[in-house]
Wavefront OBJ file of the C-alpha trace (Angstrom):
o trace
v 85.888 118.742 86.897
v 87.525 116.032 88.952
v 88.410 114.503 92.286
v 91.311 112.764 93.974
v 90.979 109.253 95.374
v 91.940 109.309 99.060
v 92.252 106.151 101.152
v 90.964 106.089 104.744
v 91.021 103.233 107.258
v 87.684 102.669 109.002
v 88.959 100.810 112.078
v 86.361 98.817 114.088
v 87.423 100.323 117.433
v 89.612 103.365 116.619
v 87.240 104.818 114.060
v 88.710 106.815 111.196
v 92.470 106.345 110.998
v 94.153 109.001 108.802
v 96.672 107.905 106.153
v 99.525 109.589 107.982
v 99.228 106.839 110.598
v 99.250 103.815 108.309
v 100.698 104.569 104.862
v 104.332 104.479 106.052
v 103.702 101.101 107.702
v 101.974 99.864 104.565
v 105.042 100.883 102.548
v 107.423 99.198 104.999
v 105.424 95.960 105.095
v 104.772 95.949 101.313
v 101.029 95.961 102.023
v 100.981 99.115 99.903
v 101.081 96.828 96.843
v 97.679 95.129 97.322
v 96.290 98.308 98.889
v 97.426 100.427 95.938
v 95.905 97.994 93.466
v 92.646 97.971 95.452
v 92.539 101.783 95.313
v 93.288 101.761 91.576
v 90.548 99.237 90.807
v 87.965 100.950 93.014
v 88.747 104.363 91.537
v 88.330 102.935 88.037
v 85.044 101.338 89.070
v 83.893 104.719 90.387
v 84.747 106.417 87.095
v 82.699 103.783 85.296
v 79.751 104.307 87.674
v 79.940 108.098 87.311
v 79.774 107.735 83.523
v 76.047 106.994 83.901
v 75.312 110.317 85.651
v 75.410 113.496 83.522
v 76.628 115.464 86.562
v 79.772 113.338 86.844
v 80.195 111.789 83.387
v 83.166 114.061 82.617
v 84.678 113.847 86.121
v 88.303 112.680 86.220
v 89.872 110.869 89.156
v 93.483 111.339 90.249
v 95.094 108.310 91.891
v 98.366 108.538 93.785
v 100.855 105.773 93.005
v 103.544 104.718 95.471
v 107.134 104.211 94.379
v 106.967 100.504 95.253
v 103.774 100.098 93.293
v 105.128 101.848 90.209
v 108.373 99.832 90.372
v 106.560 96.497 90.028
v 107.451 94.689 86.825
v 103.754 94.042 86.192
v 102.480 97.537 87.026
v 101.471 98.302 83.432
v 99.527 95.035 83.327
v 97.888 95.929 86.656
v 96.694 99.266 85.270
v 95.421 97.559 82.134
v 93.556 94.984 84.246
v 91.909 97.699 86.354
v 90.700 99.474 83.228
v 89.532 96.329 81.431
v 87.807 94.716 84.419
v 85.860 97.854 85.336
v 85.206 99.294 81.876
v 86.462 102.728 82.982
v 87.261 105.276 80.287
v 91.041 105.769 80.641
v 90.872 109.437 79.645
v 89.280 110.138 83.034
v 92.073 108.397 84.976
v 95.112 110.393 86.095
v 98.024 108.768 87.939
v 99.957 110.955 90.363
v 103.720 110.428 90.659
v 106.143 112.181 93.013
v 109.588 113.533 92.240
v 111.276 111.013 94.558
v 110.174 108.216 92.200
v 112.244 109.616 89.360
v 115.798 109.644 90.698
v 116.972 106.077 90.144
v 115.986 104.890 86.667
v 114.672 107.757 84.578
v 114.746 105.874 81.228
v 112.841 102.973 82.824
v 110.282 105.327 84.352
v 109.764 107.074 81.010
v 109.317 103.766 79.181
v 106.726 102.570 81.696
v 104.900 105.908 81.603
v 104.723 105.756 77.813
v 103.244 102.257 77.955
v 100.556 103.449 80.357
v 99.856 106.603 78.352
v 99.308 104.351 75.332
v 96.364 102.916 77.286
v 94.863 106.436 77.408
v 95.801 107.252 81.027
v 97.432 110.612 81.875
v 100.058 111.569 84.457
v 100.448 114.328 87.036
v 103.675 115.206 88.843
v 102.672 115.865 92.442
v 104.454 118.005 95.036
v 106.495 119.760 92.377
v 109.190 121.966 93.887
v 109.508 120.074 97.183
v 111.991 117.401 96.103
v 114.614 117.167 93.406
v 112.824 119.369 90.887
v 115.274 118.546 88.114
v 114.254 120.407 85.002
v 115.950 117.724 82.922
v 113.419 115.203 84.290
v 110.575 117.584 83.592
v 111.673 118.032 79.989
v 111.868 114.288 79.344
v 108.883 112.888 81.240
v 105.616 112.287 79.350
v 103.537 114.351 81.788
v 100.170 116.045 81.388
v 99.962 118.083 84.602
v 102.042 119.695 87.351
v 100.650 120.044 90.847
v 101.710 122.985 93.039
v 102.323 121.635 96.533
v 100.131 122.944 99.316
v 103.224 124.112 101.214
v 103.529 126.910 98.630
v 99.792 127.656 98.602
v 99.345 127.898 102.382
v 101.152 131.238 102.788
v 100.588 132.463 99.255
v 99.049 135.759 100.388
v 101.668 136.602 103.011
v 104.967 135.164 101.754
v 106.291 136.784 98.547
v 108.596 133.805 98.006
v 105.686 131.346 97.920
v 103.843 133.623 95.530
v 106.886 133.841 93.264
v 107.350 130.057 93.291
v 103.686 129.429 92.435
v 103.878 131.946 89.610
v 107.071 130.356 88.287
v 105.641 126.812 88.386
v 102.543 127.938 86.468
v 104.625 129.727 83.841
v 107.016 126.776 83.537
v 104.186 124.267 83.234
v 102.412 126.258 80.562
v 105.630 126.772 78.594
v 105.996 122.964 78.491
v 102.395 122.473 77.426
v 101.263 121.144 80.823
v 98.186 121.958 82.861
v 98.870 123.211 86.391
v 96.709 122.473 89.424
v 97.189 123.973 92.898
v 96.426 121.813 95.939
v 95.543 122.947 99.439
v 93.375 125.878 98.294
v 91.322 126.826 101.343
v 90.225 130.422 100.745
v 88.649 132.415 97.932
v 91.597 134.822 98.179
v 94.100 132.033 97.470
v 92.030 130.855 94.541
v 91.715 134.402 93.209
v 95.453 135.029 93.298
v 96.199 131.702 91.626
v 93.539 132.410 88.988
v 95.218 135.757 88.314
v 98.403 133.740 87.694
v 96.443 131.664 85.136
v 96.479 128.475 87.197
v 94.269 125.924 85.429
v 92.592 124.122 88.330
v 92.290 124.168 92.107
v 91.871 121.521 94.780
v 91.217 121.880 98.480
v 88.853 122.589 101.341
v 87.494 125.713 99.612
v 85.567 123.273 97.419
v 85.100 120.294 99.713
v 86.610 118.306 102.506
v 87.048 114.612 101.693
v 83.637 112.961 101.215
v 82.406 109.502 100.191
v 82.119 109.093 96.438
v 78.324 109.004 96.633
v 78.295 112.573 97.958
v 80.296 114.076 95.099
v 77.448 114.479 92.566
v 75.803 116.895 95.008
v 78.586 119.377 94.254
v 77.730 119.404 90.558
v 79.942 121.803 88.638
v 81.342 123.347 91.842
v 83.812 120.490 92.235
v 87.305 121.358 91.068
v 90.673 119.773 90.630
l 1 2 3 4 5 6 7 8 9 10 11 12 13 14 15 16 17 18 19 20 21 22 23 24 25 26 27 28 29 30 31 32 33 34 35 36 37 38 39 40 41 42 43 44 45 46 47 48 49 50 51 52 53 54 55 56 57 58 59 60 61 62 63 64 65 66 67 68 69 70 71 72 73 74 75 76 77 78 79 80 81 82 83 84 85 86 87 88 89 90 91 92 93 94 95 96 97 98 99 100 101 102 103 104 105 106 107 108 109 110 111 112 113 114 115 116 117 118 119 120 121 122 123 124 125 126 127 128 129 130 131 132 133 134 135 136 137 138 139 140 141 142 143 144 145 146 147 148 149 150 151 152 153 154 155 156 157 158 159 160 161 162 163 164 165 166 167 168 169 170 171 172 173 174 175 176 177 178 179 180 181 182 183 184 185 186 187 188 189 190 191 192 193 194 195 196 197 198 199 200 201 202 203 204 205 206 207 208 209 210 211 212 213 214 215 216 217 218 219 220 221 222 223 224 225
């Protein structure tokens, strides 16, 4: 039903450099701004390309947005440009925000989110439960989806606290009219327990490790999250 856009650095001598080794530096140097826009535009272009294949025509793409990127005065215009220049259907674009982005200027964040939602793009709150988790934010934000952090999914079968938290997030999300997706699902047992809790979607190595976009159609309807 969907995929998440993940950035990787193909270094000429070091090979594949994981994001944990360069994203923090990109944030510090402000290179995350052109990099984030590049990811946004390429993800939109991929959605447009997938529209021509019946196997992927209804496939959504989640794109993580950095706090610096979202804080740009022209961020709404940047999203609009990515959509217009690629011809991507905005209903298949989902922007992922984190709780840490919400603490300084909640009214400003809400206003910007509403402008972007007016373009047809939806929003997911990632890593819910790992940061501030203010329910007042959750009530006010124009969200479409909550994401259960993988730190709660990892020990779901052995830690009753993680199981209780996952169950509570799902119930809370549904009571607010939000879809809930669990990340870091690696086993059929984890998926089964989350499904029993009425979790809406699942993402993780159980379905696929990260692959180039061209390989995704091979998964057909097995792809999730």
